[in-house]
C-alpha positions, 0 to 999 in steps of 0.5 A: 924910178921909185925914190929911196925914201918911198922904198924905205917907208914901204920896207918899214911898214912890211917889217912892222906888219911882220912883227905885228903878225907874230905878236897877234899869233902869240896872243891868239895862242895864249888866249886859246890855251886859257891864258888870263889877261894877266900873264906870268910876266910881271906887268904884262897883260894880253887878251883877244876878243871876238865880240865888241866891248861895250863902254867899260870903266877902267883905271889905267896905271902908268902903262903902254897899251897897243891894239895889236889888231883892231881899234879902241876908243877911250875917253877921260875927263874932257878928252876923247881918243881913238887908236889902232894897230899903227899907234900906241897909247901911253898913260903916265899917271893913274887915270880913270877912263871909259873904253870901248871896242866897236869892231871885233868878230870871230873872223876879225878878232881884236887883240891887245897888249898892255905893259905897266911902267915901272917909274923907279926904272924910268928914273934910273934910265933917265939918269943914264940918258942925262949923263950921256946927253941923249936928247928927249923930245917934248910932249904935252899930254900925260895921256898920249897916242903916238905912232908905233915904231919897229924897235918898240914893237919888236921889244914888246913882242920879245917881252910877250914871248916870255909868257910861254918861256917861264924859265927866262922871265926872271932874267930876261923880263927886266932887261926887255922892260928896260929897253921898252922904257928907253924906247919910250923915253927917247921917243915923242912922249918921253918928256912927259914920262920923264917929268912924271917920274923925276922927283922935284918936277912939277908933274911929279909933285902933282902926281903925289896928289893924284896918288893921294886921291886914288888911295883916299877917294872916299874921303873929302878934301880941300884944295889947300891940302892937296896943294900942300901935299904937292908943295905948290901954290893953290893956283899953280897946283890947280893949273898943273893938275888940270893939265895932267888929268884934264880934270879938276881934283874934285872931278878926278875924285868923282870919276874914281868913286863912280868907277869903283861903284860900278865895279862893286855893282858888277863884281860884288852884286851891290845895289846902287845905294850900297855901292854909293855909300861904300865909295863915299857918297852921302846922297843916293840921288846925287850918286844916281845923277852923276852916274847917269851923266858919266855912263849914260844910264841910271845905275840899275839899267847900266848894271843889267845891260852889262850883265847881259853883255859879254865883255873883258874882265881885263881891258888891254 
């Protein structure tokens, strides 16, 4: 006799797969009809590719990302993660990453979806959860991979369905986005997302410095100024910044500069020297050295290789 727990797990897997198939079909239809990755639903992106994605620079804002079908590898700072259709990626802060998709073909396409997170809405939901006393589990990372559960996947599918029902977006999208945030907050990554959003928390205060660096990445700074922005002592600030981003503030700025320089070379056809000065470097030699260390090739070689390779304009 098969144990009830085994039957329940099997049933849950079947239900997950059924929703996943519907979502994959929806994304395929959307892509085939010429839909751009940024959908008519605010904060919702979805795309499908039949070719591998070479290592590509991308700046994630707070978001939920799912490989509806396929597998994706990301790296940021000192961390390296891979996730597949059975997992989701949650990013709670702005973070520059490197992304690659090794396997994608016409017979086995990669399909992905991304939902940007509204931190104002997160704060409102957290207030209600605290009033009702619903516990939130603990998690350590500002960027985390977690197992996909049926209620979350179903909510994402219903949000994606609105891309083809534009008359419903203004009313239904905020309701479903709110549900998605509730599912995340009440799940294993909820504690970190809550701390990032809540005013006064250490994570939220560090995130002020993260936002400042992103908006002013061309400018030089001293750690004392960033600590003051966060309202923290220097050593405490530095420790918490490292925990959230896996990088020091200087490394974080460097990655932002290099990512933007790469974008300028590809999107605006700048040469290495022009892009280096545009993002705040004073030495082209230093720029070339740091670019090669991060991306594995000199700027000109990397630019030429990427121009010869088909890849996403938007990565989801």
